C-alpha positions as CSV (number, residue, x, y, z in Angstrom):
1,M,93.3,37.2,95.8
2,A,90.8,37.0,98.7
3,K,87.2,38.1,98.1
4,T,84.9,40.0,100.4
5,A,81.7,38.7,101.9
6,T,79.8,39.9,98.9
7,G,82.1,37.9,96.6
8,S,83.7,41.0,95.0
9,T,87.4,41.7,94.9
10,P,88.6,44.9,96.7
11,T,89.8,47.5,94.3
12,K,92.8,49.7,94.7
13,G,90.6,52.7,94.9
14,T,89.0,51.3,98.1
15,G,92.4,50.8,99.7
16,A,93.5,54.3,98.7
17,A,90.3,55.8,100.3
18,K,91.1,54.1,103.5
19,A,94.7,55.2,103.4
20,T,93.8,58.8,103.0
21,K,91.1,58.9,105.6
22,G,91.7,61.7,108.1
23,K,94.2,63.5,105.8
24,T,93.9,66.7,103.9
25,K,95.0,67.4,100.3
26,G,98.6,66.5,99.6
27,N,98.6,63.5,102.1
28,R,99.1,66.0,105.0
29,P,97.1,65.2,108.2
30,A,94.5,67.7,109.2
31,V,95.1,70.0,112.2
32,P,93.4,68.7,115.3
33,P,90.7,71.0,116.7
34,G,91.7,73.4,119.5
35,Y,95.0,74.5,118.0
36,P,95.5,78.2,117.0
37,P,95.3,79.4,113.4
38,G,98.6,78.9,111.6
39,T,99.3,75.5,113.2
40,R,100.8,73.0,110.7
41,V,101.0,69.2,110.7
42,T,103.8,67.5,108.8
43,K,103.4,64.4,106.7
44,S,104.8,62.4,109.5
45,G,102.0,63.7,111.8
46,K,104.2,66.1,113.9
47,I,102.4,69.3,114.9
48,R,104.3,72.5,114.2
49,K,103.5,75.7,116.1
50,P,102.5,78.9,114.3
51,T,105.4,81.0,113.1
52,R,106.2,84.3,114.9
53,K,104.5,86.3,112.2
54,Q,101.4,84.1,112.4
55,R,101.3,84.6,116.2
56,R,101.4,88.3,115.7
57,I,98.5,88.1,113.2
58,N,96.5,86.0,115.7
59,K,97.2,88.5,118.4
60,M,96.0,91.4,116.3
61,R,92.9,89.6,115.1
62,S,92.0,88.7,118.7
63,R,91.6,92.4,119.6
64,P,88.0,93.6,119.6
65,P,87.2,96.1,116.8
66,T,87.2,99.8,117.7
67,R,85.5,102.9,116.2
68,F,88.6,105.1,116.0
69,L,91.8,103.3,117.2
70,I,93.3,101.7,114.1
71,T,93.9,98.0,113.7
72,Y,97.3,97.3,112.0
73,D,97.2,95.1,109.0
74,I,100.5,93.1,109.1
75,N,99.8,90.7,106.2
76,G,102.1,91.1,103.2
77,P,105.5,92.9,102.8
78,K,104.5,96.1,104.7
79,V,108.1,97.3,105.4
80,R,109.1,96.9,101.8
81,L,106.0,98.7,100.7
82,G,106.8,101.5,103.0
83,I,110.3,101.8,101.6
84,G,108.9,101.6,98.1
85,W,106.5,104.5,98.9
86,A,109.4,106.6,100.1
87,L,111.3,106.0,96.9
88,L,108.2,106.9,94.9
89,I,107.9,110.2,96.7
90,G,111.6,110.9,95.9
91,A,111.1,110.0,92.3
92,S,108.0,112.2,92.0
93,T,110.0,115.3,92.9
94,L,111.8,115.0,89.6
95,G,108.6,116.2,88.1
96,Q,108.4,119.2,90.5
97,E,105.0,120.1,91.8
98,F,103.2,118.2,89.0
99,G,105.0,115.0,89.8
100,V,104.3,115.2,93.5
101,A,100.6,116.1,92.8
102,A,100.2,113.3,90.4
103,L,101.5,110.7,92.8
104,Y,99.3,111.8,95.7
105,A,96.3,112.3,93.4
106,A,96.5,108.7,92.3
107,V,96.6,107.5,95.9
108,A,93.8,109.9,97.0
109,A,91.6,108.7,94.1
110,V,92.0,105.1,95.1
111,G,91.5,106.0,98.8
112,G,88.2,107.9,98.1
113,W,86.9,104.9,96.1
114,Q,87.9,102.5,98.9
115,V,86.2,104.6,101.6
116,A,83.0,104.8,99.7
117,K,83.1,101.0,99.0
118,A,83.6,100.4,102.7
119,W,80.4,102.4,103.5
120,K,78.5,100.5,100.8
121,T,79.3,97.2,102.6
122,W,77.5,98.7,105.6
123,G,74.3,99.4,103.6
124,A,75.0,103.1,102.8
125,N,74.9,104.4,99.2
126,P,77.7,106.8,98.4
127,E,78.9,107.1,94.8
128,E,82.4,105.6,95.0
129,Y,83.5,106.7,91.5
130,T,82.5,110.3,92.3
131,A,84.3,110.2,95.6
132,G,87.4,108.9,94.0
133,F,87.2,111.6,91.3
134,I,86.7,114.3,93.9
135,A,89.8,113.2,95.9
136,G,92.0,112.9,92.9
137,A,90.9,116.2,91.3
138,I,91.5,118.2,94.5
139,A,95.0,116.7,94.9
140,M,95.8,117.2,91.2
141,A,94.7,120.8,91.4
142,S,97.6,121.4,93.9
143,A,100.0,121.3,90.9
144,V,98.5,124.6,89.8
145,G,98.3,126.4,93.1
146,F,96.2,127.3,96.1
147,G,93.4,129.0,94.2
148,M,92.8,126.0,92.0
149,V,92.6,123.7,95.1
150,G,89.8,126.0,96.4
151,V,88.0,125.9,93.1
152,A,88.2,122.1,93.1
153,C,86.8,121.9,96.7
154,L,83.9,124.1,95.8
155,A,83.2,122.2,92.6
156,A,83.0,118.9,94.6
157,I,79.7,120.0,96.2
158,P,77.6,120.3,93.0
159,L,79.3,117.2,91.6
160,A,78.2,115.2,94.7
161,L,74.7,116.7,94.5
162,L,74.4,115.6,90.9
163,S,75.8,112.1,91.5
164,G,73.1,111.6,94.2
165,F,70.6,111.0,91.4
166,S,72.7,108.3,89.6
167,S,71.3,105.3,91.4
168,D,68.1,104.1,93.1
169,G,69.8,103.6,96.4
170,A,71.3,107.1,96.4
171,R,68.0,108.6,95.6
172,R,66.2,106.8,98.4
173,N,68.6,108.5,100.9
174,Y,69.7,111.5,98.9
175,L,71.2,113.7,101.5
176,G,73.0,110.8,103.2
177,S,74.4,109.6,99.9
178,V,75.7,113.1,99.0
179,G,77.2,113.6,102.5
180,L,79.0,110.3,102.5
181,T,80.3,110.9,98.9
182,L,81.8,114.2,100.1
183,Q,83.1,112.7,103.3
184,S,84.8,109.9,101.3
185,G,86.6,112.2,98.8
186,L,86.9,115.7,100.1
187,F,89.1,115.2,103.2
188,L,91.5,112.9,101.4
189,G,91.8,115.3,98.5
190,V,92.7,118.2,100.8
191,A,95.2,116.0,102.7
192,A,96.8,114.8,99.4
193,A,97.1,118.4,98.1
194,A,99.3,119.5,101.0
195,P,102.6,117.9,99.8
196,A,102.6,119.6,96.4
197,L,101.5,122.9,97.8
198,T,104.3,122.7,100.4
199,F,106.7,121.9,97.6
200,R,105.6,125.1,95.8
201,I,106.3,127.1,99.0
202,D,109.7,125.8,99.9
203,L,111.6,122.6,99.1
204,G,113.1,122.4,102.6
205,G,109.6,122.6,104.2
206,F,108.5,119.8,101.9
207,V,111.4,117.6,102.9
208,A,110.7,118.2,106.6
209,L,107.0,117.4,106.2
210,I,107.7,114.1,104.4
211,A,110.4,113.1,106.8
212,F,108.2,113.7,109.8
213,V,105.3,111.7,108.3
214,C,107.5,108.8,107.2
215,V,109.3,108.6,110.6
216,Y,106.0,108.7,112.5
217,E,104.4,106.0,110.4
218,M,107.5,103.8,110.6
219,G,107.7,104.0,114.3
220,D,103.9,103.6,114.7
221,F,103.7,100.5,112.6
222,L,106.9,98.7,113.8
223,I,106.0,99.1,117.5
224,G,102.2,99.3,117.4
225,S,101.8,96.2,115.2
226,G,103.4,94.0,117.9
227,S,102.0,95.9,120.9
228,S,99.1,94.7,123.2
229,N,97.7,98.2,123.4
230,H,96.9,101.2,121.2
231,L,99.3,103.7,122.7
232,E,102.8,102.3,122.2
233,G,102.7,102.7,118.4
234,P,101.8,106.4,118.3
235,L,104.2,107.1,121.2
236,A,107.0,105.4,119.2
237,G,106.2,107.5,116.2
238,M,106.2,110.7,118.3
239,A,109.5,109.8,119.7
240,G,110.9,109.3,116.2
241,I,109.7,112.8,115.3
242,A,111.4,114.3,118.4
243,V,114.7,112.7,117.3
244,F,114.4,114.0,113.8
245,T,113.4,117.5,115.0
246,F,116.5,117.7,117.1
247,A,118.6,116.6,114.2
248,M,117.1,119.2,111.9
249,A,117.6,121.9,114.5
250,V,121.3,121.0,114.8
251,V,121.9,121.1,111.0
252,H,119.7,124.2,110.6
253,L,117.6,122.7,107.8
254,P,116.4,125.5,105.5
255,P,114.1,127.4,105.7
256,F,114.0,127.0,109.4
257,E,116.2,129.2,111.6
258,G,117.7,127.8,114.7
259,Y,115.4,125.7,116.9
260,E,112.2,127.2,115.3
261,V,111.7,123.8,113.6
262,A,110.8,122.5,117.0
263,L,107.4,124.2,116.6
264,F,106.7,122.3,113.4
265,G,108.0,119.1,114.9
266,A,105.7,119.5,117.9
267,A,102.7,120.1,115.5
268,A,103.6,116.9,113.5
269,A,103.9,114.9,116.7
270,V,100.4,115.9,117.8
271,L,98.6,116.0,114.4
272,C,99.9,112.7,112.9
273,P,98.1,110.5,115.5
274,L,95.0,112.7,115.5
275,G,95.0,112.4,111.7
276,Q,94.8,108.6,112.1
277,L,91.8,109.1,114.3
278,A,90.2,111.4,111.7
279,G,90.8,108.7,109.1
280,S,88.9,106.2,111.2
281,A,86.1,108.7,111.6
282,I,85.8,108.9,107.8
283,L,85.3,105.1,107.6
284,P,82.3,103.2,109.0
285,R,84.7,101.6,111.5
286,A,88.4,101.6,112.2
287,D,89.1,98.2,110.8
288,A,87.3,98.8,107.5
289,R,89.6,98.0,104.6
290,A,90.9,101.2,102.9
291,P,94.7,100.9,102.6
292,A,95.0,104.0,100.4
293,L,93.4,106.1,103.1
294,R,95.8,104.7,105.7
295,R,98.6,105.8,103.4
296,L,97.4,109.4,103.7
297,D,95.7,109.6,107.1
298,S,98.6,111.1,108.9
299,L,98.3,114.1,106.5
300,I,94.6,114.7,107.0
301,L,95.2,117.3,109.8
302,L,98.9,117.8,109.5
303,G,98.9,118.6,105.8
304,P,96.7,121.7,105.8
305,A,98.1,122.9,109.1
306,W,101.7,122.5,107.8
307,T,101.0,124.3,104.6
308,F,99.4,127.2,106.3
309,G,102.0,127.4,109.0
310,L,104.9,127.3,106.6
311,Y,103.4,130.0,104.4
312,Q,102.9,132.2,107.4
313,Y,106.3,131.5,108.8
314,L,108.0,132.5,105.6
315,S,105.8,135.5,105.1
316,T,106.8,137.0,108.4
317,R,110.4,136.7,107.2
318,G,109.8,138.4,103.9
319,R,110.2,135.3,101.8
């Protein structure tokens, strides 16, 4: 065996180090600089372009962040999660008002916690556990009735005032901490209370509300996540609501008579996208991570308006 100039024999480790030079873990060559994220290099050195899904992700991430217009998160099985959510809503109706309230209360509690945590990453000091409790308690109160929801909303104020003394950061900016705690939990709680309250009023009204929200969110996500602007997604969701409104009017879905359901459909088409903007206003910025809030944001304005409108609609008809 030949020796080196220093008289030593080259080891196998030295040859292995030379062989793996310029390669990443697993003997796969590194991606050359200048290629977009998601580019892969095979073991033979052939460059593979990013997949279609990765190109969509790159396109979304290239958009500048906005304060109100949402940025779609397309990582993960979003469509399957949406279908699973619809199935959970259907299963919750087996428990009547209590089942529906429990499902939405759980999501609202997580959402309130996530919103407060998002504010904390920006240097604010809301009490995240108090915010989550407020949201969940208001939503759970809907299983009892309208009066209990009002009591829960009023009780949230002294609870937030007391929680403002729980940490040094909250005490330094007491009013700001209390305000953000209420902001993180109160609006989500009221939105999450609407489905169970609507269920108490009329089952058909509950079905119409959930159908409109699910159709809007499906159209908004499927079209908006691949669009180059922020308008196509909401417009697609509004178009889906229009189609379902016509179908409900044709079959005369109770409790609506004739084409009166069109008024409720029009309200849903307007308030669902506005609710998304309201959800962004609750967060420090639109792309802050709070998936539980995004599950409920379409109900932030539509939920209370639908519940009140349905109650008045049925009251005028003696029901």
